[in-house]
N, C-alpha and C positions, 0 to 999 in steps of 0.2 A: 681439566678442558669441562665445559658446560655441555648438563645434561637436556636429553632435549628436552623433556618439558620445563628446564631455563631458558631454553633457546627460544622454543616457540612464546611468552613470555616477553623475553628480551624484543624479541624482532619479531614480532607477528605480524605487522604490518608494513614492514619494508623488509621482504626478503627480495624487490624485482629488481633493489639499490646493491645486493650482494651479491658477487661473484660462484658460478658454480662451485669452484672449488670449497668455499669459504660455507655453503652451504650441507654438502657433504660434508663437513668437518661438524658441523654444530648441528648436526642432524646424527650424524654416527651411522654415516652411511656410504655407502659407493654404488657404481654404476653396474655390477652385477647383483643387485640389490642387497636382502637381508634374508637371513638366517630363518627355517622355521620358529626355531625356539623364540628367537627377538621379535617374530612378530606378535607370537603368542602375552608377552610378554606388554609389550607398545597398544595392541589389541586392550587386554584391559587397565592397563591409563588413561590409556586416551578414548576409550571407546566407541561405539558404533558412528562408520561415518554417514549414517542418515539421520535428516532431522527433527528435532524433538517434534510431538506431536501439538497440536499449540489448542488451549486451554477453552471450550468452548461448551457453550447452554446445551445443555440437550433440547431433543424437539419439545416436550411439553413447557421447561422452567422457558424458552423463546415464545411460545407462545403466548403463555401469559404472562411474560412481559408489553404485551401488544396492548394487555388493557391498562396498565397501570398508567390512566392518565384520569385526571381530577374528572370529567366533563365526563370520561367514560366510567366512573366510578355514576357519575349521578342519575347516567340513562341505565346503568344496569339496576340499580337504585326504584327508577324511576318504571322501569321495564318490570319489576316485582310487584311494584304497589299496586300498577295497570293490571298484571293478573290478578294480582287480591281482591281489585275491583269489578272483577270478573268482564274488564275490558279484555277480552283475547286476541282480536287480531290486532289491536294498537299495540298487547306485547308484543305479539310476533312479528310487527314491524322494526320496534327497536332492540329485538332481539337478533332482528337479522342484519339490520344494521352494523350494532360490535362486534356482530361473527366475520362477516364481509371487509370490514376496516378491519379487523387481526388476523384475517387469512394475508389479506395484500400485503403486511406490514410482515407475516413472516415467511411469508415466500420471497421477499426480494431481501432480508435478514440472512439464506439461509443462503440466497448467490453467493450475497457477499463473503460466509466465512467457507465458501468453496475456493476463493484465492488461495487459500492456504494449503489449501489442498492439490492446486495446481502448481503450486513453486514443487512440493516435495516428489512430483511427478518429471517438476523437468530432470531430475538427478537419472545421471547412466547407472541401470542397473549393472554391467559387468563390468568388467575391467580388465586388460591383458599385461602382467606385471612380471618383474625377475623377480627370483625368488631359489636364493642357490647358485645364483650363475644359471638359471636354466626357466627357459617361457612360460607361465601359464594362465588360466584363465581363471580371474577368482570370480566371486561376489564383490561391488563395489561395496558392500558396509564391511565387508573386510580388511578396507586401504587400513593403512597406519604412517604418519610422517615418518619421511624415512624408505618409502617404498620406492622404487624404479618404476612407472607408467609410461608406458609404450604407444600411441597416437597414429591412429592412420585412417586415411580418409574416411565419414561417415561414419565415426564414433565422435559418441560425447564426452569429453572431459568429464573424469570419476571425483577430480578431486584438484585443489588449489595446487597446482606444479610450478616448481620453478624449472624450466627448459634448458637444458647441454646438449643435445645433441638435435639436428632436425636436417630437413630436406626438403624442402621445399610446402615448408607450412605452412598454414593459411588455415585460419579463427576465425570462422562469427561467433560476435562475442555483443547482439545488438541485445540479447533478455540483458546486460547488462551495461552498453555504452546507448543500444539504442541507434549508434552506427549501421546502416541495411549495407555496407562493404565491408565483405571479413577482411581480416590486416593479418599481415606478412609479419612472422616471429624470428626473433632473433634471437640469438645466447647469450649477448653483453650484457652487465649490467645498466640503468638507467639508473638518472636521479631520481632520489629520494622523496621528491617533493611530487613527482610524474601521478599524473590522473589517469586511475582504471585504464581507459583507452591508452596511452601514448606510454605505459607496463608491456612491454614489447615482449618481454622476456618471459613474461608470467603467462598460463595458462588454465584461468576459470571452472570450477565447476558449473557443469551445465548449460556451459558452451559449446559450437559443433567443430570440428573438424571439418573442415574443407575442400582442401587439397595437400599433399604430400605427408610427409613423413614426419613422428618426433620421440624424442625421450624427455620425462622431466621426474624430476624427482621430489613428490609428493611432501608440500611445507605444512599443510592446513588438511585437515575437517573435519564436517559434519558442522554444526555450528559454528567455525571458522570461518570457517569460507565467507564471500562473499557474495553469493544463495542464500549461504543462511543468513549473514546480516541481514539481509534484504528483506529474508524470512523474517525475523526478528521481529527490525523497523512496521511490519505488518503488522504482523500479530500484537503489537502494540498501542498501533492506530487507535483511539480511540474518537469513539462517535461526537459531533459537533451539533447540534439544532439548531435549524435554519431560520433564519431569522420571521417566515410567517410562524412555523411548530410553537416558536419561545412568544410569539404576542396570540398563539391563538389558546395556549398553556394556560399564559395570563389572562383571558378571556373566562377560561372558563371556570380558574378561581375565583375572579371577582361576580359572574355569574351564577355561581353555587351561593356565595354567601347572597348573593341580592335576594332569590327566590328562596331560600330558607327564611331570610331575613322577616320578607316579605308575606312567608308561610307563616309565622312566625305569631305577627302581629295580627292576620286575620285570625288566626286561632285564638288572641288574647282577644281582641275586641270583641267578637262572640260571646264568647264565653261568661266574659264579664261586662262588658257594657249592653250586649242582644238578652245576653241570659239564654243563649239556644243552649244545648246540651253537649255534654264534649266528645260524644260520639260522630254524632253529626259535624262538628265543628272542625273530628278533626280529619274525618273525609273532604272535609270540602278546603281545607287546609294540603294535602294533599293532591286531592285530584287542581287544583291552581298549582302548586309543585309539579308537576306532573304538564300539563298545557303549556308551559312560561319554558323550560326544556327544549333544547332545539334540536330533536332527535335526528334533522334531515343533516345536521351540522356536517359530522364525521363522512357521513358517505358525498355531501356536495362537495370535500376535501377530498375527496379518494378521487371521483368523478372527472372536478374538474383537473387536476392533476394526473388522472391518466389522460385527458384530452392531449395536454401538453407531450404527455409520453409521446403518444403517436405522432403529436406532427412532427415532433424532435427524431423520430425515426423513420420517418417519408422523405425528410432530407439528410439520413444517413447518421445521425448522429444516435448513440445506442444513449439509454440512461439506463444506470443501474436499478435505484433507488430513486422511488415518485417524489419526493421532499427537495433531488437535486435538480429540478426542472421548477423549481420557485427561484433556486440557487444562483443560477443559471440565467433567470432574467433579472438578476442586481448585478450580473455580471458586465465590468466597463471597458476592460481590456484583460487579454488572454496572454503571460506571455509564453514564448517560444520559440525553440533553438530550430538550424535548418533541417533535422531528424523530425520534427514533431511529436519531441516527446517533451512533457511538463520536465524538468528536474528542481532546484530550488526557487525555481521562482524569483531569480536575483542577477538575470540578466542586467550587463552592464555594457553602451557604451565607449567603446573607449579612442575613439577619433572618427573625425568627420571632418569630408572631402568633399570643400567648396568647389566649383568653378576659378575663384582665385588663391584660396590657402587650404591650408592642414590642417587645424584642431588637433588639439591633444584633452584628453580629460581626466582627470582625476578621480577617488573617490570606486568606491565597489557597494556592489547589493542597492540599497535602501539606505543603505546613509544615505542623511545629507549632504553631508559633506563630503565638499570636492570644487573644482576648478576649473575651467576652459582657460583653454591659454594656445597661443601660439605658437605653434611647433618652430623645436627651435633649429631644425633646418633650411638653413641656405639653398629655396630650389629654386631655380630660373624660371619661366614664363612659358618656357616653352617644354621643360623637364615635368613641369608639374602633373598632364596628362597622363605620362607616363607612370609617373613614381603614383598615382592614383589607377591607374591599370592593373601595374605591379601590386596593391594592396588589396581591391577587391581581387585578385586572382588569391594570393596568398588567405583569404577569408572567404 
């Protein structure tokens, strides 16, 4: 017989296709629950049900990262040189621009990192389980694969469960599927290829029981649950620079090289050709560099994007990051399903119903390969409206 760890590895993604008897056998458990000794062994083997803490940068590192830009470096250098020359007002303005830009980025990035903490807060703090044939309440992080969990109306599902006993059980799964209506659960297995929304014999961690009662055996805990996989995907998201920021970064590099080149040429010309003193030419070159640097550029970008955020907010569109305004300005088509959630952005048209014919389309997602063909069903003209109405009702 396979051990629980072996079973978890072998069928961790298709519990919905297994019968309740198979789930009990593979997890070496029963409807009466696990013994205290067995729970301690499995808790040591599988670990806590809590999601792992996301690795995030500290406040100081996150703030310093906001000035990690060549144009900001040039502004800081210009501010220092301006202060050395005694122009305190100009130096103060340059420093204020840099600090303003860094603070806005710091706050926005902090909001983004709170998304991971919000996912952790979706987990249930407690669970009602069967231990040694007795009903007890425990902390959710003490759950182990093979535990029998009792669900009641209003409960949060504490782990991924394979349901085996139901009484009118309905669960709200919008956190995973985006569907607003609660799903009525069953105990019979479903086909292995079923999507999460069609796995009606499963109850997933973080979802909410809206009606009825039920019992299920824990099959996945912690990072192995569906909500754990979402948390892992969120933590692995890489920040993508927008076209505007890429252009500004390239502009800053070229501008820096041009300013330094002109300053060097000016210094060399005055020193070698005009025979000026080296100290005077150095101050002249520095003054030229400071005058050429557009210290107001970051502030202008920040203010412009902030105005865009305010205009979007007035139209009930909340923008978390300022550069997203520029990205949305370049968007021409947004693909969304009927619930308004953005999934894989690979929606595919399968059938086109016209007034006279019914066409079928092949291909999936963004794959450019496919064909349009007339449906092979022989439908009479008077039956086409009924067929189209039936199609619209199903889809």
